[in-house]
N, C-alpha and C positions, 0 to 999 in steps of 0.2 A: 468911553467905556472900553475896557480891555476885553476884547472878544475871546481871547484865549481862556478867560476865567469862566466863560459860559460853558456849562456842561450838557445842557439840553437846548433844543430849539423847537420850533413849531413842528418840524417834521418828526421829531421824536414823539411828540404828542399825538399826531395823527396816525403814526405807525402803531403806537401802543393801543390806540382806540380800535384800529383795524384788527390787530392781533386778539384783542378782547372779543370783538364782535364776530370775527372769522378766523378762529384758531385753526380751521382746516386749511387755510391758504398760506403760502409762503409769501409774505408781504415784503420781503427783503429788498426787492427791486425798488420799492418806494423810497427806501432810505437813500438811494443814489439819485434816481430820476426826479423825485420831488424836490430835492435840493438843487439839482440842475435847473429845474423849471423856476424855482424861486430866484436863484442867482441870475437866470436869463432875464427875469422881469426887472431886477435891479439894474442889469447891464443895459436893457432896452431904455429904461428911464434915463440912465447916464448918457447914452448915445443921443437920444432925442434932445435932451437939454443942451449938450455940447453942440449939436448941429443947429439947433434953433438960435443959439447965440450967434451963429454965423450965417443966419438967414437961410438955412438949408434944411430940406427934408431928409430922412434917412436914405431913401431911394436916390435922391440927388447926390448925396455924398458917395453912395456905392458906385455910381457911374463916374463921377469925377475921380474917385480914388483909383478905379481900374485904369483910367487914362493916365493919372499921375504915376502909378506904379510902372507903366509901360516904358517910362524913360523917354528922353529926347527922341522925337519931337512931340511926345505925349499924345499919341494918336493910335487908334485901333479901328478895325472894321466893325460895322454893326454886329456881325456874327461873333467876333471875338468878345465884344461887350456882352452879348447874349450868354455866351458860354460862362463868362466870369460872374455875371450877376444873376443867372438862373431865371430869366424871364423869357416871355415869348417875343417873337419878332414884332408883332403889333404893339406890344407894351414898350419895347425898346424904341420903336419909331416915335411913339408918343413922348417918351422920356427925352430923347434927343431933341425933338421939336421944342419942348418946353425949356430945356437947358440952353438951346440956341437962342431962343426968344429973350432969355435972361442974359445973354452975352457970356455964358460960362463955357460953351463949346461952339465950335464951327464945323460945318460939313465942307469937305474938300473932295474934289474928284480923285478917285483912286488911279494913280498912274499905271498900275499893273492890271487894271480891269476897266475898260471903257464905260461899262455900265455901273460900276461899283462906286461907292463913296467911302471916305474915311471920316472918323469923327475925331477932331483935334481939340484939346484942351486950350482955352485961351489964357492969356496971362491973368486975367481977373479970376478965371476958374481955378487956376493953379494956386493963386494966393488964397482963395476961399478954402480949397481943399487942404492946403498946408496948415492954415490957421485952425480949422476944424479938427484935423488929425492931432495937432499938438494939445488942443483942449480935451479931446477924447482920451488921449493917452494919460493925461493928468488925472482924469476921472477914473480910468481903469486902474491906475496905480493906487489910487485911494481905495478902490474895492479890494485890492490885494494887499493892503498895507500891514495887516496883522500876520502875514505869512512871511517866513524867512525866504531868502533866495533859494535855499535848498528845497523848501516846501513848494515854492512856485515851480521850480524845475520838475519836481516829482509829479505835481498836479498836471503840468503840461504833458508830461510823458504818459500818465495814465489816460488823460483825455484823448491824447493822439491815438493811443491803442483802441480806444472805444470808437472814435470817429473814422479812423482810416479805412475800415471795410466799407463804409458808406461812400467815401471818396474814391476808393479804388476797388470797385466790385470785381469779383473774379470773372474772368472772361467766360463766356458761354462755351460749352464743349462743342467741338466741331460735329456736324451731323455725320452719323454713321452712314457710309456709302456702300455698305455691303449688301 
């Protein structure tokens, strides 16, 4: 089906219904965020399918991918993993335990901190992460197939503008010491 020929979607229908029922409200934000939500659901399905084909859960891929992106020797501290995956310390400990039990990561002593550990991706973990990433990218390309390269670049730029304030919140003002 040629998606460019579609002039309306489900969001258009729900926005029209809300405009009819609540003409007193500006429902314009629904036109953007309802589409983002629907697209996120499709992306979530694609991610889960891609990772399941490689015997991975989404959270497992997230940890393995963080280690893989770190480059040789594919290791990070638990704190760095927490920062990259946005989970709590206890959650990360549990995740590393489970990944280590599967032979996808190893814990190593941190040579820079006697009490610390480093989490390193194993060869098996790297192979699994690389294969899952390639599969995911194929599925993501399919989701974007009806957009031209220019449209994809434009969409990426607009979404970056929308997301950047969340990723880079303004610094809190310094306390007034007067």
